[in-house]
DRENLOZA-757833 format. One line per 10 residues: number of its first residue (from 1); their letters; for each residue x, y, z of N, C-alpha, C. Coordinates in steps of 0.1 Angstrom, whole numbers, always signed. Example, Ala and Ser with C-alpha at 12.3 -4.5 7.8 and 13.67 -1.06 7.14 Angstrom:
BEGIN
1	as	+132,-57,+78,+123,-45,+78,+132,-33,+78  +128,-22,+71,+137,-11,+71,+129,+0,+79
//
This chain:
BEGIN
1	mnkhrcgwce	+1446,+728,+1402,+1433,+719,+1403,+1434,+707,+1411  +1425,+705,+1421,+1427,+694,+1430,+1421,+681,+1424  +1429,+671,+1426,+1425,+658,+1421,+1415,+652,+1432  +1406,+645,+1426,+1397,+637,+1434,+1402,+626,+1439  +1402,+623,+1452,+1407,+611,+1459,+1396,+603,+1466  +1397,+591,+1468,+1389,+584,+1477,+1386,+591,+1491  +1374,+591,+1495,+1371,+600,+1506,+1379,+595,+1520  +1382,+583,+1521,+1388,+578,+1533,+1402,+583,+1537  +1408,+589,+1527,+1422,+594,+1530,+1423,+610,+1530  +1413,+616,+1527,+1414,+629,+1526,+1415,+638,+1539
11	gdelyeayhd	+1424,+648,+1538,+1427,+657,+1550,+1439,+652,+1558  +1445,+641,+1554,+1458,+638,+1562,+1469,+635,+1552  +1479,+643,+1552,+1489,+642,+1542,+1495,+628,+1540  +1499,+621,+1552,+1504,+607,+1552,+1494,+598,+1546  +1481,+598,+1549,+1471,+590,+1542,+1471,+593,+1528  +1470,+607,+1524,+1469,+609,+1509,+1481,+605,+1501  +1492,+606,+1507,+1506,+600,+1500,+1504,+585,+1498  +1501,+578,+1508,+1499,+564,+1508,+1488,+560,+1497  +1477,+567,+1497,+1467,+565,+1488,+1472,+567,+1474  +1478,+578,+1471,+1482,+584,+1458,+1494,+574,+1452
21	qewgvpvkdd	+1502,+569,+1461,+1514,+562,+1456,+1513,+547,+1458  +1506,+541,+1468,+1508,+527,+1469,+1494,+520,+1470  +1484,+525,+1476,+1471,+517,+1479,+1466,+513,+1466  +1463,+500,+1464,+1456,+495,+1452,+1466,+493,+1440  +1478,+494,+1442,+1488,+492,+1431,+1492,+478,+1432  +1490,+470,+1421,+1493,+456,+1421,+1507,+453,+1425  +1509,+446,+1436,+1523,+441,+1441,+1524,+427,+1438  +1536,+425,+1432,+1538,+411,+1429,+1552,+406,+1435  +1558,+414,+1442,+1571,+409,+1448,+1569,+404,+1463  +1574,+394,+1467,+1572,+388,+1479,+1576,+397,+1491
31	atlfeflile	+1586,+404,+1490,+1590,+412,+1501,+1580,+423,+1505  +1575,+429,+1495,+1564,+439,+1498,+1551,+432,+1502  +1547,+421,+1496,+1536,+414,+1501,+1536,+410,+1515  +1548,+406,+1520,+1550,+402,+1534,+1549,+414,+1542  +1555,+425,+1539,+1554,+438,+1546,+1539,+441,+1548  +1531,+441,+1538,+1518,+444,+1539,+1510,+434,+1548  +1514,+422,+1547,+1506,+412,+1555,+1509,+415,+1570  +1523,+417,+1573,+1526,+421,+1586,+1518,+433,+1592  +1518,+444,+1584,+1511,+456,+1587,+1497,+455,+1589  +1491,+447,+1580,+1476,+444,+1581,+1474,+436,+1594
41	tfqaglswit	+1482,+427,+1598,+1482,+418,+1609,+1481,+427,+1621  +1491,+438,+1622,+1490,+447,+1634,+1479,+456,+1634  +1473,+458,+1623,+1461,+467,+1621,+1449,+461,+1627  +1448,+448,+1628,+1436,+441,+1631,+1430,+448,+1643  +1418,+453,+1644,+1412,+460,+1655,+1416,+474,+1657  +1424,+479,+1648,+1429,+493,+1649,+1427,+501,+1636  +1429,+513,+1635,+1428,+521,+1623,+1441,+519,+1615  +1439,+520,+1602,+1451,+519,+1592,+1461,+530,+1595  +1455,+542,+1598,+1465,+553,+1600,+1473,+552,+1612  +1468,+545,+1622,+1476,+541,+1634,+1489,+533,+1630
51	vlrkrenfrl	+1488,+524,+1621,+1498,+515,+1616,+1507,+523,+1607  +1500,+531,+1598,+1508,+539,+1588,+1518,+548,+1595  +1513,+554,+1606,+1522,+564,+1613,+1532,+556,+1620  +1533,+545,+1622,+1543,+536,+1630,+1550,+528,+1619  +1547,+529,+1607,+1554,+520,+1597,+1569,+521,+1597  +1575,+532,+1597,+1590,+531,+1597,+1595,+526,+1610  +1589,+527,+1622,+1592,+521,+1633,+1592,+505,+1632  +1581,+501,+1625,+1580,+487,+1623,+1591,+481,+1614  +1594,+490,+1604,+1604,+486,+1594,+1618,+483,+1602  +1621,+494,+1610,+1634,+491,+1618,+1633,+481,+1628
61	afdhfdyqki	+1622,+480,+1636,+1620,+469,+1646,+1621,+455,+1641  +1614,+454,+1628,+1614,+439,+1621,+1623,+438,+1610  +1635,+444,+1612,+1647,+440,+1602,+1641,+443,+1588  +1636,+454,+1585,+1630,+459,+1572,+1622,+446,+1566  +1614,+441,+1575,+1604,+431,+1570,+1610,+419,+1564  +1623,+415,+1567,+1629,+404,+1561,+1624,+391,+1568  +1615,+385,+1560,+1608,+373,+1566,+1619,+362,+1570  +1630,+361,+1563,+1639,+350,+1566,+1645,+353,+1581  +1647,+366,+1582,+1654,+370,+1597,+1642,+367,+1606  +1630,+372,+1604,+1620,+372,+1614,+1615,+358,+1617
71	aqygqnkide	+1616,+349,+1607,+1612,+335,+1610,+1622,+328,+1620  +1634,+335,+1622,+1644,+329,+1632,+1643,+336,+1645  +1634,+346,+1647,+1635,+354,+1660,+1632,+345,+1671  +1639,+346,+1681,+1639,+338,+1694,+1632,+347,+1705  +1631,+342,+1715,+1624,+349,+1727,+1631,+363,+1731  +1645,+364,+1730,+1650,+376,+1733,+1646,+388,+1723  +1645,+385,+1710,+1641,+394,+1700,+1626,+398,+1703  +1617,+387,+1706,+1603,+390,+1709,+1602,+399,+1721  +1610,+397,+1732,+1609,+406,+1743,+1614,+419,+1741  +1624,+421,+1732,+1628,+434,+1728,+1617,+440,+1720
81	llqnpgiirn	+1611,+434,+1711,+1599,+440,+1703,+1588,+444,+1713  +1586,+435,+1723,+1575,+439,+1732,+1577,+450,+1740  +1590,+455,+1741,+1595,+468,+1749,+1595,+479,+1740  +1594,+478,+1727,+1596,+489,+1717,+1583,+498,+1716  +1584,+510,+1722,+1574,+519,+1722,+1568,+524,+1708  +1577,+522,+1698,+1576,+527,+1685,+1565,+518,+1677  +1563,+506,+1682,+1554,+498,+1674,+1541,+495,+1683  +1533,+487,+1677,+1521,+482,+1685,+1525,+470,+1692  +1526,+471,+1706,+1532,+460,+1713,+1521,+450,+1718  +1517,+441,+1709,+1506,+432,+1712,+1514,+419,+1711
91	klkvhatvsn	+1514,+412,+1722,+1522,+399,+1723,+1517,+388,+1713  +1504,+387,+1710,+1499,+377,+1702,+1503,+381,+1687  +1502,+394,+1684,+1506,+399,+1670,+1520,+397,+1668  +1529,+399,+1677,+1543,+399,+1675,+1547,+383,+1674  +1541,+375,+1682,+1543,+360,+1680,+1538,+355,+1666  +1526,+361,+1662,+1521,+358,+1649,+1528,+362,+1638  +1536,+373,+1639,+1545,+378,+1629,+1557,+367,+1627  +1561,+361,+1637,+1571,+351,+1636,+1567,+340,+1629  +1554,+334,+1634,+1550,+321,+1628,+1545,+324,+1613  +1540,+337,+1611,+1537,+340,+1597,+1548,+341,+1588
101	aqafmevqke	+1560,+344,+1592,+1572,+345,+1584,+1575,+330,+1581  +1574,+322,+1590,+1577,+307,+1588,+1568,+301,+1578  +1555,+305,+1579,+1544,+299,+1571,+1545,+305,+1556  +1549,+317,+1556,+1552,+325,+1544,+1563,+317,+1535  +1573,+313,+1542,+1584,+306,+1535,+1579,+291,+1531  +1571,+286,+1538,+1565,+272,+1535,+1558,+274,+1522  +1549,+285,+1521,+1541,+287,+1509,+1551,+290,+1497  +1562,+296,+1500,+1572,+299,+1488,+1577,+285,+1484  +1579,+277,+1492,+1585,+263,+1488,+1576,+256,+1480  +1563,+256,+1484,+1552,+249,+1477,+1550,+256,+1463
111	ygsfsdyiwg	+1549,+269,+1462,+1544,+277,+1451,+1555,+282,+1441  +1566,+284,+1448,+1578,+291,+1440,+1580,+305,+1445  +1568,+311,+1449,+1568,+323,+1455,+1554,+326,+1462  +1554,+335,+1471,+1541,+338,+1478,+1532,+345,+1468  +1539,+353,+1459,+1530,+361,+1449,+1523,+351,+1440  +1530,+341,+1435,+1522,+331,+1427,+1510,+324,+1435  +1512,+322,+1447,+1502,+316,+1456,+1490,+326,+1457  +1492,+338,+1462,+1482,+348,+1466,+1474,+352,+1453  +1483,+356,+1443,+1477,+361,+1430,+1469,+350,+1422  +1472,+338,+1426,+1465,+326,+1419,+1450,+327,+1422
121	fvdgkpvkna	+1446,+333,+1434,+1432,+333,+1438,+1424,+343,+1428  +1431,+352,+1421,+1424,+361,+1412,+1430,+360,+1398  +1435,+347,+1394,+1441,+345,+1382,+1451,+356,+1378  +1458,+360,+1387,+1469,+370,+1384,+1464,+383,+1380  +1452,+386,+1379,+1447,+400,+1375,+1439,+406,+1386  +1440,+419,+1389,+1432,+426,+1398,+1417,+426,+1395  +1409,+423,+1405,+1395,+424,+1404,+1391,+439,+1404  +1385,+444,+1395,+1381,+459,+1393,+1367,+461,+1398  +1366,+467,+1409,+1352,+471,+1414,+1348,+484,+1409  +1336,+489,+1412,+1331,+502,+1406,+1322,+508,+1418
131	wqnykeapat	+1330,+514,+1428,+1323,+519,+1439,+1321,+535,+1437  +1309,+539,+1439,+1308,+554,+1439,+1315,+561,+1451  +1312,+555,+1462,+1317,+559,+1475,+1325,+548,+1482  +1336,+551,+1488,+1345,+541,+1495,+1336,+533,+1505  +1326,+540,+1510,+1318,+533,+1521,+1310,+521,+1516  +1309,+520,+1502,+1302,+509,+1495,+1310,+495,+1495  +1322,+498,+1496,+1331,+486,+1495,+1330,+478,+1508  +1330,+464,+1506,+1327,+456,+1518,+1340,+454,+1526  +1338,+448,+1538,+1349,+445,+1546,+1355,+433,+1544  +1346,+424,+1539,+1350,+410,+1535,+1342,+407,+1521
141	tplsdiiskd	+1347,+395,+1515,+1340,+391,+1504,+1341,+375,+1505  +1332,+368,+1497,+1334,+353,+1496,+1349,+349,+1493  +1355,+358,+1484,+1369,+354,+1480,+1378,+357,+1491  +1376,+368,+1500,+1385,+370,+1511,+1382,+359,+1522  +1370,+354,+1523,+1367,+343,+1532,+1375,+331,+1527  +1375,+326,+1515,+1383,+315,+1510,+1398,+317,+1512  +1404,+328,+1510,+1418,+331,+1511,+1421,+330,+1527  +1413,+336,+1535,+1415,+336,+1550,+1416,+321,+1554  +1406,+313,+1549,+1405,+299,+1554,+1418,+292,+1550  +1422,+294,+1537,+1435,+287,+1533,+1446,+291,+1540
151	lkkrgfkfvg	+1448,+304,+1543,+1460,+309,+1550,+1460,+302,+1564  +1449,+303,+1571,+1448,+298,+1584,+1452,+282,+1584  +1447,+275,+1573,+1450,+261,+1571,+1465,+258,+1571  +1472,+269,+1565,+1486,+267,+1562,+1495,+274,+1575  +1487,+277,+1586,+1493,+281,+1598,+1495,+296,+1600  +1490,+304,+1592,+1490,+318,+1593,+1481,+323,+1604  +1485,+333,+1612,+1476,+339,+1623,+1472,+353,+1619  +1461,+358,+1626,+1456,+371,+1625,+1453,+374,+1610  +1448,+363,+1603,+1444,+365,+1589,+1429,+363,+1586  +1422,+369,+1594,+1407,+368,+1592,+1403,+374,+1579
161	stvvyahmqa	+1391,+372,+1575,+1386,+377,+1563,+1388,+392,+1560  +1386,+400,+1571,+1386,+414,+1571,+1401,+419,+1568  +1411,+412,+1575,+1424,+415,+1573,+1429,+411,+1558  +1424,+399,+1555,+1428,+394,+1541,+1423,+405,+1530  +1410,+409,+1532,+1404,+419,+1522,+1412,+431,+1522  +1416,+437,+1533,+1424,+449,+1534,+1438,+447,+1528  +1444,+435,+1529,+1456,+431,+1522,+1453,+431,+1507  +1443,+425,+1503,+1439,+426,+1488,+1437,+440,+1482  +1432,+448,+1490,+1430,+462,+1486,+1444,+468,+1486  +1451,+467,+1496,+1463,+474,+1497,+1474,+470,+1485
171	tgmvndhein	+1473,+457,+1482,+1483,+451,+1473,+1477,+451,+1459  +1466,+457,+1456,+1461,+458,+1443,+1454,+445,+1437  +1452,+435,+1446,+1445,+424,+1441,+1430,+428,+1437  +1425,+438,+1444,+1412,+444,+1441,+1414,+459,+1438  +1407,+465,+1430,+1407,+479,+1427,+1395,+484,+1435  +1397,+489,+1446,+1385,+496,+1453,+1386,+511,+1454  +1393,+517,+1446,+1394,+531,+1444,+1379,+536,+1439  +1374,+546,+1444,+1361,+551,+1440,+1363,+554,+1424  +1352,+553,+1417,+1352,+553,+1402,+1357,+568,+1399  +1354,+579,+1406,+1358,+591,+1402,+1370,+595,+1409
181	cfrysev	+1378,+586,+1415,+1392,+590,+1421,+1402,+590,+1410  +1411,+598,+1410,+1421,+598,+1399,+1429,+586,+1397  +1430,+578,+1409,+1439,+566,+1408,+1430,+554,+1403  +1418,+555,+1401,+1409,+544,+1397,+1413,+538,+1383  +1415,+546,+1373,+1419,+541,+1360,+1435,+539,+1361  +1442,+546,+1369,+1456,+544,+1369,+1461,+531,+1374  +1455,+525,+1384,+1459,+512,+1389,+1451,+501,+1382
//
């Protein structure tokens, strides 16, 4: 028997695996939150599947998303990244990744962890929506607007409200699985 999935992932094995195993699962560890922040940053203006197909390349290129290493990247490493055909070679996004790693660590200093900071916006509990169809889910919400504004104030780049909401969906801060999706009640 086939499980019902959210319509956005159907028909692509990589998308389905991501949907079934990761999307919407509450993430509380800083390393994974940073990984998704970087991937969402590179996704801005592109489709998520484009980034997902290059995820392993990103992982290798960016030292397994080690924000402490990334925060130290100099011009030589940035130039190397911009020559890497396995990733999205956008100069502004590569530079943003370095400055976002630095800002990420500043948030950790202030809050103890990035997780405590970001999950504080939802009182530590996922917002559970009830969409019949994934197309009903918004691209932004008043909450993603607030978080985006706060991140920008802290020096983060490429964290517009749409990127922030996608990050919230990916890391389980909001449950936007369709209500008849088998993952809706699981996450």
